[in-house]
C-alpha positions in Angstrom: 13.6 28.5 -58.5 14.4 29.9 -55.4 10.8 31.1 -54.9 9.8 27.1 -55.0 12.1 26.6 -52.7 10.9 29.2 -50.3 7.4 28.4 -50.2 8.5 24.7 -49.8 10.4 25.9 -46.7 7.7 27.0 -45.7 5.3 24.4 -46.4 7.7 22.4 -44.2 8.0 24.3 -41.1 4.0 25.2 -41.2 3.7 21.2 -40.8 6.4 20.8 -38.8 4.3 23.5 -36.4 1.3 21.4 -37.4 3.1 18.5 -36.4 4.2 20.4 -32.8 0.5 20.9 -31.9 -0.7 17.8 -32.5 2.0 15.9 -30.5 1.2 18.3 -27.9 -2.5 18.1 -27.7 -1.8 14.5 -27.2 0.4 15.1 -24.4 -2.2 16.7 -22.4 -5.0 14.4 -23.6 -2.7 11.4 -22.1 -1.8 13.3 -19.3 -5.4 14.6 -18.1 -6.5 10.8 -18.7 -3.8 9.7 -16.4 -5.1 12.8 -13.8 -8.7 11.9 -14.1 -7.8 7.9 -13.7 -5.5 8.7 -10.3 -8.9 10.5 -9.2 -11.6 8.6 -9.9 -9.8 5.3 -11.0 -10.6 2.1 -8.7 -7.7 2.5 -7.2 -8.0 6.3 -7.3 -8.3 9.3 -4.4 -12.2 8.9 -4.4 -11.7 4.8 -3.6 -9.1 5.6 -0.9 -10.6 7.3 1.1 -13.8 5.3 0.6 -12.1 2.9 1.8 -10.5 3.9 4.6 -13.9 5.4 5.8 -15.5 2.0 6.3 -11.6 0.9 8.0 -12.5 3.0 10.2 -16.3 2.4 10.6 -15.2 -1.4 10.6 -12.7 -1.0 13.5 -15.2 1.0 15.4 -17.8 -1.9 15.1 -15.0 -4.2 15.5 -14.2 -2.3 19.4 -18.0 -2.4 20.3 -18.0 -6.2 19.8 -14.9 -6.8 21.4 -16.5 -4.8 24.6 -19.8 -6.4 23.9 -17.5 -9.8 23.9 -16.2 -9.1 26.8 -19.3 -8.1 28.8 -20.9 -11.4 28.1 -17.6 -13.3 29.1 -17.7 -12.1 32.5 -21.8 -12.8 33.0 -20.7 -16.5 31.8 -18.6 -16.4 34.5 -20.4 -15.2 36.9 -23.0 -17.4 36.2 -20.9 -20.1 36.2 -19.8 -19.3 39.9 -22.0 -16.7 41.6 -25.0 -18.3 42.7 -26.7 -14.9 44.0 -25.9 -13.5 40.4 -27.5 -16.8 38.9 -30.8 -16.1 41.5 -31.1 -12.5 40.2 -30.9 -13.1 36.4 -33.4 -15.9 36.8 -35.8 -13.5 38.9 -34.9 -10.5 36.1 -35.1 -12.4 32.5 -37.4 -15.3 33.6 -39.8 -13.3 35.9 -39.4 -16.6 38.7 -40.3 -15.7 42.3 -39.7 -17.8 45.7 -42.7 -19.3 47.5 -44.5 -16.6 49.2 -43.4 -13.9 47.6 -45.8 -11.5 45.7 -45.1 -9.6 42.5 -45.9 -6.2 41.7 -45.9 -5.1 38.3 -47.1 -1.8 37.4 -48.7 -0.5 34.2 -46.4 2.4 33.3 -43.4 -0.2 33.7 -41.1 -1.0 30.9 -40.2 -4.7 30.3 -36.3 -5.1 30.0 
């Protein structure tokens, strides 16, 4: 009977060791999945860096548009109040001339 108890204990200890390695494997798998999820998941590091880059691009575009709008507002104000600026823009954009004026157009001149 003593021999049976020793064999039973050896088997029991072996199954506990097997159980411990199984738990360890499951734990490592869960931790690995969580790490991968943190890096590549929808709210992970890759997505965050992509969103930060996109945010910076949008901010730059927004600043450029704000400067463009400020220039356009200045042009509107000048067109509404400054007669000389109105005449200059009519000549420049529409190509109008006054009576008795001559217009010289050169071949290599770029049109604005």
